[in-house]
N, C-alpha and C positions, 0 to 999 in steps of 0.2 A: 846364104853360106854353106853351100854341107862340103864335110873333107872328113879325108882321113890317111892313112899312108895307101892307099891306091890309084885316092880315086878326090877332084875335085873340084866339083857344079860352085856361080857365083852368079845369079840373077839379080837385074836390078824388077823391077814389080810398080807398073797404076796404080794407085787408087784414089776414090776418093777423098775427100773432107771427110774424116773424123768426126765423129758425135756421139761424146762423152766421151774420146780417148782411145772410142773405137774404132778400127777403119772397116766396115762392110760390104766394102765389095772395094777388089783388084783385079787385075786381070790377069788369069791363071798361066796364059807363058813367059810372057813377061818380051824382055827387050836386051840387049849387050848384054850378051853372056858365053860365061867364058867354060867350057868343060875339059878338063885333060880327053876326055875317051872323045870326043865330040869333032877336038880342035888337033886329031892325029896332033902330042904333043905328051902320049902314054910317058921316054925318056925323057920325058922335061919334067916329068914330077913321077919320086916315084923308091923310095927304102935305097940308102947306095949311090943314085943318078951322080952321074961323074957332070956329067951337062947342063943340069938346071937346079932345079933344090932336089941336094940331100932330107929326103924328109923322116927318112934316122937324125934329123934333126934339129935343134930349133929352128924354126923360124917365124914370125909377121906378110900381113896382107891388110895397106893398109886401100881405103876408100874413102874416093876424092866425088862431091856429088857440084855439078856447076848446074849455072841455075844457065835458063835463054830464053830470052820472052819477054821477063817481067815473071 
């Protein structure tokens, strides 16, 4: 996740199994991205927004990971 008052981007990346706790190979482009600019949500995420997230106020982000196919 990368964010500030004017932009928010979150992308899931798949990686090979770690070796000694280090991930040496992950996909660069990722999948399932959310980006306020690319998804045309700029007015929904900004300081003073009255129709989405007002970034002048505290807010929380929750991420759920769902396993499929074992």
